[in-house]
MARTOR-806393 format. One record per atom (N, C-alpha, C): residue in three letters; residue number from 1; atom name; x negated, y, z. Coordinates in Angstrom, 3 decimals, always signed. Atoms other than C-alpha are relative to their C-alpha. Example, Ala and Ser with C-alpha at 12.3 -4.5 7.8 and 13.67 -1.06 7.14 Angstrom:
   marlum   marza   lumgu         px         py         pz
      ala       1       N     -0.890     -1.190     +0.000
      ala       1      CA    -12.300     -4.500     +7.800
      ala       1       C     -0.900     +1.200     +0.000
      ser       2       N     +0.820     -1.190     -0.060
      ser       2      CA    -13.670     -1.060     +7.140
      ser       2       C     +0.770     +1.090     +0.730
***
This chain:
   marlum   marza   lumgu         px         py         pz
      met       1       N     -1.014     -1.178     +0.145
      met       1      CA     +0.243     -0.102     +0.070
      met       1       C     -1.530     +1.360     +0.151
      ile       2       N     +0.317     -0.750     -0.403
      ile       2      CA     -2.513     +2.286     +1.183
      ile       2       C     -1.278     +0.417     -1.548
      arg       3       N     +0.681     -0.081     +1.599
      arg       3      CA     -4.632     +1.782     -2.205
      arg       3       C     +0.772     +0.540     -0.850
      ala       4       N     -0.875     -0.317     +1.249
      ala       4      CA     -1.575     +2.488     -4.558
      ala       4       C     +0.094     +1.696     +0.382
      leu       5       N     -0.704     -1.295     -0.398
      leu       5      CA     -0.796     +5.699     -2.342
      leu       5       C     -1.561     +0.672     -0.691
      leu       6       N     +1.649     -0.571     +0.176
      leu       6      CA     -4.962     +6.505     -3.139
      leu       6       C     +0.187     +0.404     -1.706
      ile       7       N     +0.136     -0.384     +1.215
      ile       7      CA     -4.359     +5.949     -6.981
      ile       7       C     +0.899     +0.666     -0.211
      ala       8       N     -1.144     -1.484     +0.157
      ala       8      CA     -1.333     +8.068     -6.814
      ala       8       C     -0.694     +1.074     -0.194
      ala       9       N     +0.485     -1.373     -0.567
      ala       9      CA     -2.841    +10.708     -5.354
      ala       9       C     -1.002     +0.622     -0.830
      ala      10       N     +1.207     -0.346     +0.809
      ala      10      CA     -5.965    +10.632     -7.841
      ala      10       C     +0.787     +0.504     -1.772
      leu      11       N     -0.612     +0.245     +1.064
      leu      11      CA     -3.947    +10.161    -10.642
      leu      11       C     +0.863     +1.645     -0.296
      gly      12       N     -0.706     -0.995     -0.181
      gly      12      CA     -1.757    +13.264     -9.670
      gly      12       C     -0.669     +1.192     -0.364
      ser      13       N     +0.397     -1.697     +0.487
      ser      13      CA     -3.941    +15.758     -9.042
      ser      13       C     -1.340     +0.049     -1.111
      ser      14       N     +1.018     -0.463     +1.169
      ser      14      CA     -6.746    +15.010    -12.034
      ser      14       C     +1.261     +0.410     -1.242
      his      15       N     -1.054     +0.154     +1.181
      his      15      CA     -3.209    +14.899    -14.292
      his      15       C     +0.474     +2.383     +0.118
      gln      16       N     -0.362     -1.366     +0.397
      gln      16      CA     -2.381    +18.676    -13.005
      gln      16       C     -1.115     +1.209     -0.031
      ser      17       N     +1.003     -0.373     +0.053
      ser      17      CA     -6.060    +20.024    -12.981
      ser      17       C     -0.167     +0.223     -1.767
      val      18       N     +0.253     -0.209     +1.499
      val      18      CA     -5.261    +19.814    -17.167
      val      18       C     +0.844     +0.717     -0.459
      pro      19       N     -1.093     -0.475     +0.263
      pro      19      CA     -3.507    +22.509    -18.197
      pro      19       C     +1.553     -0.152     -0.794
      ala      20       N     -0.977     +0.410     +0.818
      ala      20      CA     -0.199    +22.560    -19.758
      ala      20       C     +0.495     +1.233     -1.087
      phe      21       N     -0.270     -1.068     +0.797
      phe      21      CA     +1.470    +25.093    -22.548
      phe      21       C     +1.173     +0.429     +0.167
      ala      22       N     -1.362     -0.335     -0.295
      ala      22      CA     +5.041    +26.623    -22.367
      ala      22       C     +0.235     +0.676     -1.074
      gly      23       N     -0.161     -0.783     +1.450
      gly      23      CA     +4.941    +28.996    -25.198
      gly      23       C     +1.362     +0.263     +0.285
      cys      24       N     -1.318     -0.044     -0.117
      cys      24      CA     +8.402    +29.510    -26.159
      cys      24       C     +1.241     -0.623     +1.148
      leu      25       N     -1.124     +0.239     -1.253
      leu      25      CA     +9.735    +27.485    -23.159
      leu      25       C     -0.571     -0.249     +1.045
      pro      26       N     +0.463     -0.126     -1.042
      pro      26      CA     +8.819    +28.795    -20.145
      pro      26       C     +0.300     -1.039     +1.000
      ala      27       N     -0.588     +0.695     -0.766
      ala      27      CA    +10.928    +26.333    -18.424
      ala      27       C     -0.657     -1.439     -0.062
      ala      28       N     +0.888     +1.319     +0.677
      ala      28      CA     +9.183    +23.171    -19.944
      ala      28       C     -1.339     -0.031     -0.844
      pro      29       N     +1.340     -0.086     +0.569
      pro      29      CA     +5.336    +23.320    -20.125
      pro      29       C     -0.460     -1.452     -0.136
      gln      30       N     +0.573     +1.754     +0.360
      gln      30      CA     +3.804    +20.085    -21.896
      gln      30       C     -1.212     +0.249     -0.112
      ile      31       N     +1.170     +0.785     +0.291
      ile      31      CA     +0.777    +18.261    -22.580
      ile      31       C     -0.053     -0.858     -1.066
      arg      32       N     -0.114     +0.568     +1.141
      arg      32      CA     -0.065    +17.493    -26.111
      arg      32       C     +1.328     -0.020     -0.308
      pro      33       N     -1.499     -0.190     +0.801
      pro      33      CA     +3.449    +18.589    -27.541
      pro      33       C     -0.651     -0.448     -1.361
      thr      34       N     +0.586     +0.329     +1.724
      thr      34      CA     +3.734    +17.426    -31.454
      thr      34       C     +0.661     +1.134     -0.720
      ala      35       N     -0.120     -1.131     +0.355
      ala      35      CA     +5.141    +20.924    -32.171
      ala      35       C     +0.326     +1.052     +0.797
      leu      36       N     -0.252     -1.180     -0.836
      leu      36      CA     +5.199    +24.511    -31.304
      leu      36       C     +0.448     +1.064     -0.505
      leu      37       N     -1.154     -1.481     +0.985
      leu      37      CA     +7.589    +27.341    -32.161
      leu      37       C     -0.675     +1.409     +0.279
      val      38       N     +0.535     -1.528     +0.015
      val      38      CA     +5.649    +30.367    -33.260
      val      38       C     +1.218     +1.319     +0.270
      ser      39       N     -1.181     -1.230     -0.078
      ser      39      CA     +8.668    +32.590    -33.555
      ser      39       C     +0.874     -0.376     +0.664
      cys      40       N     -0.649     +0.335     -1.296
      cys      40      CA    +10.265    +32.549    -30.276
      cys      40       C     +1.549     +0.257     -0.481
      ala      41       N     -1.220     -0.972     -0.226
      ala      41      CA    +13.277    +34.940    -31.375
      ala      41       C     +0.894     -1.058     -1.179
      asp      42       N     -1.190     -0.020     +1.087
      asp      42      CA    +14.808    +33.495    -34.813
      asp      42       C     -0.472     -1.552     -0.061
      gly      43       N     +0.254     +1.200     +0.541
      gly      43      CA    +12.643    +29.996    -34.986
      gly      43       C     -0.657     -0.327     -1.558
      thr      44       N     +0.558     +0.173     +1.726
      thr      44      CA    +11.230    +30.665    -38.822
      thr      44       C     -1.312     +0.008     -0.079
      phe      45       N     +1.043     +0.541     +0.096
      phe      45      CA     +8.116    +29.752    -37.931
      phe      45       C     -0.547     -0.594     +1.051
      phe      46       N     +0.371     +0.765     -1.188
      phe      46      CA     +6.385    +26.690    -36.043
      phe      46       C     -1.504     -0.575     -0.573
      leu      47       N     +1.494     +1.200     +0.611
      leu      47      CA     +3.156    +24.237    -36.229
      leu      47       C     +0.941     -1.387     +0.264
      gly      48       N     -0.063     +1.342     -0.053
      gly      48      CA     +4.295    +20.681    -36.607
      gly      48       C     -0.461     -1.198     -0.094
      gly      49       N     +1.226     +1.021     +0.524
      gly      49      CA     +3.031    +17.235    -37.071
      gly      49       C     -1.232     +0.061     +0.852
      leu      50       N     +1.955     -0.006     -0.798
      leu      50      CA     +0.026    +18.019    -34.022
      leu      50       C     +0.226     -1.492     +0.675
      val      51       N     +0.869     +1.332     -0.455
      val      51      CA     -2.248    +15.347    -33.565
      val      51       C     -1.353     +0.735     +1.235
      trp      52       N     +0.844     -0.715     -1.105
      trp      52      CA     -4.171    +16.616    -30.649
      trp      52       C     -1.543     -1.370     +0.081
      ser      53       N     +1.174     +0.303     +0.035
      ser      53      CA     -7.924    +15.980    -30.753
      ser      53       C     -1.062     -0.158     +1.420
      arg      54       N     +0.319     -0.509     -1.516
      arg      54      CA     -8.809    +17.258    -27.473
      arg      54       C     +0.940     +1.021     +0.911
      trp      55       N     -1.162     -0.768     -0.571
      trp      55      CA     -6.913    +18.581    -24.694
      trp      55       C     -1.036     -0.586     +1.688
      asp      56       N     +1.127     -0.241     -1.393
      asp      56      CA     -9.246    +19.446    -21.355
      asp      56       C     +0.524     +1.227     +0.991
      arg      57       N     -0.346     -1.100     -1.103
      arg      57      CA     -8.986    +21.914    -18.465
      arg      57       C     -0.584     +1.326     -1.283
      thr      58       N     +0.520     -1.212     +0.458
      thr      58      CA    -10.875    +24.580    -21.031
      thr      58       C     +0.810     +0.536     -1.491
      glu      59       N     -0.505     -0.139     +1.318
      glu      59      CA     -9.462    +23.919    -24.463
      glu      59       C     +0.871     -0.913     -0.281
      ala      60       N     -1.029     +0.876     +0.970
      ala      60      CA     -6.746    +21.808    -26.561
      ala      60       C     -0.538     +0.501     -1.467
      leu      61       N     +0.526     -0.370     +1.742
      leu      61      CA     -7.491    +21.499    -30.570
      leu      61       C     +0.884     -1.260     -0.501
      ala      62       N     -0.975     +0.742     +0.886
      ala      62      CA     -5.043    +20.108    -32.961
      ala      62       C     -0.086     +0.117     -1.207
      gly      63       N     -0.810     -0.134     +1.724
      gly      63      CA     -4.364    +19.372    -36.578
      gly      63       C     +1.454     -0.259     -0.476
      gly      64       N     -1.614     -0.115     +0.385
      gly      64      CA     -0.960    +20.209    -38.351
      gly      64       C     +0.522     +0.642     -0.575
      val      65       N     -0.383     -0.612     +1.075
      val      65      CA     +1.233    +21.849    -40.258
      val      65       C     +0.703     +1.146     +0.400
      ala      66       N     -0.348     -2.016     -0.019
      ala      66      CA     +2.363    +25.588    -40.495
      ala      66       C     +1.163     -0.061     -0.505
      thr      67       N     -1.473     -0.027     +0.858
      thr      67      CA     +6.314    +25.748    -41.554
      thr      67       C     +0.455     +1.473     +0.217
      his      68       N     -0.757     -1.483     -0.197
      his      68      CA     +7.399    +29.294    -42.313
      his      68       C     +1.253     -0.001     -1.181
      asn      69       N     -1.095     -0.493     +1.348
      asn      69      CA    +10.468    +30.383    -44.026
      asn      69       C     -0.033     +1.325     +0.276
      asp      70       N     +0.237     -1.044     +0.940
      asp      70      CA    +10.330    +33.159    -46.190
      asp      70       C     +0.993     +1.158     -0.072
      cys      71       N     -1.522     -0.751     -0.094
      cys      71      CA    +14.057    +34.743    -44.992
      cys      71       C     +0.067     +1.136     -1.364
      ala      72       N     -0.378     -0.792     +1.100
      ala      72      CA    +14.186    +35.932    -48.511
      ala      72       C     +1.252     -0.679     -0.900
      pro      73       N     -0.525     -1.557     -0.557
      pro      73      CA    +16.861    +36.973    -49.232
      pro      73       C     +0.009     -0.036     +1.414
      thr      74       N     -0.328     -0.058     -1.733
      thr      74      CA    +18.130    +36.040    -45.826
      thr      74       C     -0.797     -0.997     +0.833
      cys      75       N     +0.888     +0.764     -0.863
      cys      75      CA    +16.416    +34.184    -43.012
      cys      75       C     +1.127     -1.932     -0.426
      arg      76       N     -0.673     +1.597     -0.074
      arg      76      CA    +19.602    +31.312    -43.819
      arg      76       C     +0.130     -0.464     -1.476
      phe      77       N     +0.397     +0.275     +1.742
      phe      77      CA    +19.142    +31.304    -47.884
      phe      77       C     -1.576     +0.131     +0.108
      gly      78       N     +1.701     -0.179     +0.356
      gly      78      CA    +15.144    +31.731    -47.247
      gly      78       C     -0.577     -1.320     -0.460
      his      79       N     +0.879     +0.975     +0.238
      his      79      CA    +12.442    +29.050    -48.712
      his      79       C     -1.196     -0.477     +1.225
      met      80       N     +1.036     +0.638     -0.996
      met      80      CA    +10.259    +26.901    -46.390
      met      80       C     -1.469     -0.217     -0.871
      ser      81       N     +1.185     +0.497     +0.905
      ser      81      CA     +6.822    +26.882    -47.291
      ser      81       C     -1.086     -0.807     +1.187
      ser      82       N     +0.913     +0.968     -1.254
      ser      82      CA     +4.116    +24.588    -45.304
      ser      82       C     -1.580     -0.272     -0.383
      arg      83       N     +1.260     +0.176     +0.520
      arg      83      CA     +0.528    +24.481    -45.180
      arg      83       C     -0.933     -0.553     +1.224
      arg      84       N     +1.082     +0.767     -0.358
      arg      84      CA     -2.345    +22.612    -43.139
      arg      84       C     -0.274     +0.789     +1.236
      val      85       N     +0.343     -1.493     -1.271
      val      85      CA     -3.325    +24.416    -39.951
      val      85       C     -1.212     -1.219     +1.008
      val      86       N     +1.266     +1.060     -0.993
      val      86      CA     -6.339    +23.491    -37.273
      val      86       C     +1.180     +1.135     +1.502
      val      87       N     -0.837     -0.802     -0.652
      val      87      CA     -4.590    +24.783    -33.840
      val      87       C     -0.966     +0.222     +1.597
      arg      88       N     +0.887     -0.143     -1.492
      arg      88      CA     -6.676    +26.166    -30.392
      arg      88       C     +1.024     +0.545     +0.983
      leu      89       N     -0.482     -0.650     -0.808
      leu      89      CA     -4.968    +26.433    -27.155
      leu      89       C     -1.282     +0.337     +1.133
      tyr      90       N     +1.059     -0.341     -0.830
      tyr      90      CA     -7.438    +28.426    -24.698
      tyr      90       C     +0.488     +0.978     +1.258
      arg      91       N     -0.270     -0.251     -1.078
      arg      91      CA     -7.596    +30.406    -21.866
      arg      91       C     +1.236     -0.173     +1.440
      ala      92       N     -0.799     +0.532     -1.072
      ala      92      CA     -6.493    +28.676    -18.877
      ala      92       C     +0.683     +0.821     +1.474
      arg      93       N     -0.286     -0.752     -1.134
      arg      93      CA     -4.552    +30.381    -16.213
      arg      93       C     +0.933     -0.911     +1.213
      thr      94       N     -0.982     +0.791     -1.098
      thr      94      CA     -3.102    +29.254    -12.513
      thr      94       C     +1.305     +0.694     +0.084
      cys      95       N     -1.472     -0.447     -0.259
      cys      95      CA     +0.492    +29.879    -12.290
      cys      95       C     +0.449     +0.236     +1.839
      arg      96       N     -0.225     -0.303     -1.310
      arg      96      CA     +1.937    +31.347     -8.960
      arg      96       C     +0.103     -1.748     +0.746
      asn      97       N     -0.187     +0.862     -0.279
      asn      97      CA     +3.407    +27.984     -8.554
      asn      97       C     -1.337     -1.221     +0.293
      gly      98       N     +1.162     +0.986     +0.434
      gly      98      CA     -0.145    +26.385     -8.783
      gly      98       C     -0.191     -0.865     -1.215
      arg      99       N     +0.228     +0.666     +1.526
      arg      99      CA     +0.359    +24.782    -12.395
      arg      99       C     -0.592     +0.431     -0.692
      arg     100       N     +0.793     -0.765     +1.125
      arg     100      CA     -2.084    +25.559    -14.707
      arg     100       C     +0.690     +0.074     -1.568
      glu     101       N     -0.429     -0.084     +1.172
      glu     101      CA     -1.231    +26.702    -18.271
      glu     101       C     -0.990     +0.694     -0.550
      phe     102       N     +0.856     -0.824     +1.179
      phe     102      CA     -3.128    +28.008    -21.753
      phe     102       C     +0.995     +0.904     +0.267
      thr     103       N     -0.727     -1.034     +0.623
      thr     103      CA     -2.155    +31.306    -21.984
      thr     103       C     -0.043     +0.775     -1.422
      arg     104       N     +0.095     -0.317     +1.844
      arg     104      CA     -3.144    +31.993    -25.860
      arg     104       C     -0.088     -1.019     -0.795
      phe     105       N     +0.344     +0.918     +1.081
      phe     105      CA     -3.003    +29.920    -28.798
      phe     105       C     -0.462     +0.899     -1.122
      met     106       N     +0.616     -0.816     +1.049
      met     106      CA     -4.651    +30.790    -32.198
      met     106       C     +0.324     -1.188     -1.407
      phe     107       N     +0.262     +1.016     +0.816
      phe     107      CA     -4.258    +28.885    -35.647
      phe     107       C     -0.902     +0.338     -1.388
      thr     108       N     +0.815     -0.504     +1.023
      thr     108      CA     -6.357    +28.843    -38.734
      thr     108       C     +0.681     -0.803     -0.914
      tyr     109       N     -0.651     +0.701     +1.357
      tyr     109      CA     -5.120    +27.559    -42.436
      tyr     109       C     -1.607     -0.972     -0.312
      val     110       N     +1.125     +0.237     +0.679
      val     110      CA     -7.344    +24.775    -43.369
      val     110       C     -0.171     +0.205     -1.586
      gly     111       N     -0.092     -0.579     +1.326
      gly     111      CA     -8.533    +25.548    -46.906
      gly     111       C     -0.203     +1.810     -0.277
      gly     112       N     +0.048     -1.220     +0.430
      gly     112      CA     -8.845    +29.253    -46.381
      gly     112       C     +1.510     +0.405     +0.229
      gly     113       N     -1.253     -1.061     -0.583
      gly     113      CA     -6.516    +32.319    -45.436
      gly     113       C     -0.042     -0.213     +1.087
      arg     114       N     +0.001     -0.967     -1.274
      arg     114      CA     -5.858    +34.626    -42.466
      arg     114       C     +1.252     -1.132     +1.391
      gly     115       N     -1.039     +0.433     -0.458
      gly     115      CA     -4.673    +32.668    -39.430
      gly     115       C     +0.362     +0.848     +0.799
      ser     116       N     -0.167     -1.177     -0.646
      ser     116      CA     -3.540    +34.684    -36.269
      ser     116       C     -0.093     -0.683     +1.510
      thr     117       N     +0.133     +0.149     -1.386
      thr     117      CA     -3.957    +34.638    -32.480
      thr     117       C     +1.186     +0.464     +0.897
      phe     118       N     -1.845     -0.668     -0.340
      phe     118      CA     -0.742    +34.981    -30.161
      phe     118       C     -0.312     -0.185     +1.640
      lys     119       N     -0.480     +0.162     -1.599
      lys     119      CA     -0.376    +35.429    -26.301
      lys     119       C     +1.074     -0.857     +0.057
      ser     120       N     -1.065     +0.459     -0.567
      ser     120      CA     +1.695    +33.070    -24.672
      ser     120       C     +1.390     +1.035     +0.127
      pro     121       N     -1.147     -0.630     -0.108
      pro     121      CA     +4.986    +34.773    -25.186
      pro     121       C     +0.481     +0.156     +1.497
      phe     122       N     -0.456     -0.218     -1.027
      phe     122      CA     +6.091    +34.743    -21.557
      phe     122       C     -1.029     -0.034     +0.824
      tyr     123       N     +0.664     +0.215     -1.370
      tyr     123      CA     +3.104    +34.782    -19.636
      tyr     123       C     -0.520     +1.487     +0.042
      ser     124       N     +0.040     -1.480     -0.397
      ser     124      CA     +2.819    +38.476    -17.995
      ser     124       C     -1.030     +0.284     +0.245
      gly     125       N     +1.445     -0.351     -0.420
      gly     125      CA     -0.768    +38.379    -16.688
      gly     125       C     +0.064     -0.018     +1.274
      arg     126       N     -0.461     +0.303     -1.063
      arg     126      CA     +0.897    +37.924    -13.157
      arg     126       C     +0.147     -1.119     +0.282
      gly     127       N     -0.664     +1.493     -0.529
      gly     127      CA     +1.327    +34.175    -12.962
      gly     127       C     +0.495     -0.053     -1.067
      cys     128       N     -0.668     +0.424     +0.990
      cys     128      CA     +3.209    +32.285    -15.371
      cys     128       C     +1.607     -0.048     +0.414
      pro     129       N     -1.470     -0.301     -0.302
      pro     129      CA     +7.041    +32.501    -15.362
      pro     129       C     +0.530     -0.625     +0.820
***
C-alpha cells in the first residue's frame, strides 16, 4: 500500500511540473493537444493534426497543419486553405493555483512564408485564469 502511494505521488508531482497549454480554452489546459485554436473569436484559423516531438518544462515542439478560412466573401462562404507548420510553445509560468502553463506559442510555415508569435489569449501576466 505504501509503495503504491509513493508511486502515485511521484507520478503526480512529475506530471504537474510539465506545463500545460490552455490557449482559447482557459478552463481546460491540455498537455500534447492534437489541435490549437488560433482565432478564438470566430474559429477561422486553427492548427491541427499536431504531433509533438518534445514536451518538457521549457518548451513543446510539434508539426501539424494550419487551416485558415479567408472569409471571402464572408466567413460562412469563405474558402479553407491549409499549409504545414512547425509549432512551438514556450515561456512557462506558474499560475495562482500552482499549475504550470505555457504562455506563448509560435508557428512557422514549412517551406517558407512568415509565421506568427502569440501570447496565450487569456494570460494576464498576473497568473493564469
